C-alpha positions as CSV (number, residue, x, y, z in Angstrom):
1,X,18.6,-59.2,-1.7
2,X,22.0,-59.3,-3.3
3,X,21.9,-59.9,-7.1
4,X,23.6,-63.0,-8.5
5,X,25.0,-62.7,-12.0
6,X,25.0,-66.0,-14.0
7,X,26.2,-66.5,-17.5
8,X,25.6,-69.8,-19.2
9,X,26.1,-71.0,-22.8
10,X,23.8,-73.8,-23.9
11,X,22.9,-75.1,-27.4
12,X,19.2,-76.1,-27.7
13,X,16.7,-76.8,-30.4
14,X,14.2,-74.0,-30.9
15,X,11.3,-75.7,-29.1
16,X,13.5,-76.5,-26.1
17,X,14.9,-73.0,-26.1
18,X,11.3,-71.5,-26.1
19,X,10.3,-73.8,-23.2
20,X,13.4,-72.8,-21.2
21,X,12.7,-69.1,-21.8
22,X,9.1,-69.5,-20.7
23,X,10.2,-71.3,-17.5
24,X,12.8,-68.6,-16.7
25,X,10.2,-65.8,-17.3
26,X,7.7,-67.5,-14.9
27,X,10.4,-68.0,-12.3
28,X,11.5,-64.3,-12.5
29,X,8.0,-62.9,-12.4
30,X,6.8,-65.1,-9.5
31,X,9.8,-64.9,-7.3
32,X,8.9,-64.0,-3.7
33,X,8.9,-60.2,-3.3
34,X,9.3,-59.7,-7.1
35,X,6.5,-57.5,-8.4
36,X,5.8,-56.3,-11.9
37,X,6.9,-52.9,-10.6
38,X,10.3,-54.3,-9.7
39,X,10.6,-56.2,-13.0
40,X,9.7,-53.0,-14.9
41,X,12.2,-51.0,-13.0
42,X,15.0,-53.6,-13.5
43,X,14.2,-53.7,-17.2
44,X,14.1,-49.9,-17.5
45,X,17.4,-49.4,-15.7
46,X,19.1,-52.7,-16.7
47,X,19.3,-53.9,-13.1
48,X,21.3,-50.9,-12.0
49,X,20.2,-48.5,-9.3
50,X,17.9,-45.9,-10.9
51,X,18.8,-42.2,-10.5
52,X,17.2,-40.7,-7.4
53,X,14.9,-38.5,-9.4
54,X,13.6,-41.4,-11.7
55,X,12.4,-44.0,-9.2
56,X,9.0,-45.5,-9.8
57,X,8.2,-45.8,-6.1
58,X,9.7,-43.7,-3.3
59,X,9.8,-44.4,0.4
60,X,9.1,-42.0,3.3
61,X,12.7,-40.8,3.5
62,X,12.8,-40.0,-0.2
63,X,9.4,-38.2,-0.1
64,X,10.6,-36.2,2.8
65,X,13.7,-35.2,0.8
66,X,11.6,-34.3,-2.2
67,X,9.2,-32.1,-0.1
68,X,12.1,-30.7,2.0
69,X,10.4,-31.7,5.3
70,X,11.2,-34.3,7.9
71,X,9.8,-37.9,7.8
72,X,7.6,-37.2,10.8
73,X,5.9,-34.4,8.8
74,X,5.3,-36.8,5.9
75,X,3.7,-39.3,8.3
76,X,1.5,-36.6,9.8
77,X,0.5,-35.3,6.4
78,X,-0.4,-38.8,5.2
79,X,-2.5,-39.6,8.3
80,X,-4.3,-36.3,8.3
81,X,-5.2,-36.5,4.6
82,X,-3.0,-33.7,3.5
83,X,-1.2,-35.6,0.8
84,X,-1.8,-38.5,-1.7
85,X,-2.4,-41.9,-0.1
86,X,0.7,-44.3,-0.2
87,X,0.9,-47.6,-1.9
88,X,1.3,-50.5,0.6
89,X,3.3,-53.5,-0.4
90,X,3.2,-55.8,2.6
91,X,4.6,-53.7,5.4
92,X,6.4,-51.3,3.0
93,X,4.8,-47.9,2.5
94,X,5.7,-46.2,-0.8
95,X,4.4,-43.4,-3.0
96,X,4.5,-43.1,-6.8
97,X,7.2,-40.6,-7.7
98,X,5.2,-39.4,-10.6
99,X,2.1,-38.8,-8.4
100,X,4.0,-36.9,-5.8
101,X,5.6,-34.7,-8.5
102,X,2.1,-34.1,-10.1
103,X,0.6,-33.4,-6.6
104,X,3.3,-30.8,-5.9
105,X,2.9,-29.3,-9.4
106,X,-0.9,-29.0,-8.6
107,X,-0.2,-27.0,-5.5
108,X,-0.4,-29.8,-2.9
109,X,-4.2,-30.1,-2.6
110,X,-5.8,-32.1,0.2
111,X,-5.8,-35.9,-0.4
112,X,-9.6,-36.0,-1.0
113,X,-9.5,-33.3,-3.7
114,X,-6.3,-34.8,-5.1
115,X,-7.9,-38.2,-5.5
116,X,-10.7,-36.7,-7.6
117,X,-8.2,-35.0,-9.9
118,X,-5.7,-37.9,-10.1
119,X,-8.4,-40.4,-11.0
120,X,-9.4,-38.5,-14.2
């Protein structure tokens, strides 16, 4: 989705301004495909593309780059339980960057063992 930048100047009484702010907040957080994760990421990086090493969620391509393996290997590892389970958002498959980093730092244990450690 291509972002649209809009700048408007309006003079309102305080109650009307508060109502408008609340309406905009609801519209932004309930927009189709807009999750709290996206809102947090946009707030954190001011709507700009976050640096590669600071993304909140990473896709298969990015996980493969982080692990220095091919995407096919990531899929195999995921289906055989060799790595943390992904997060599914509709048809999208993503992993938490922080979890993948922690998993690697822990020595890449099998998913079953990792889930026990990560849940603590």
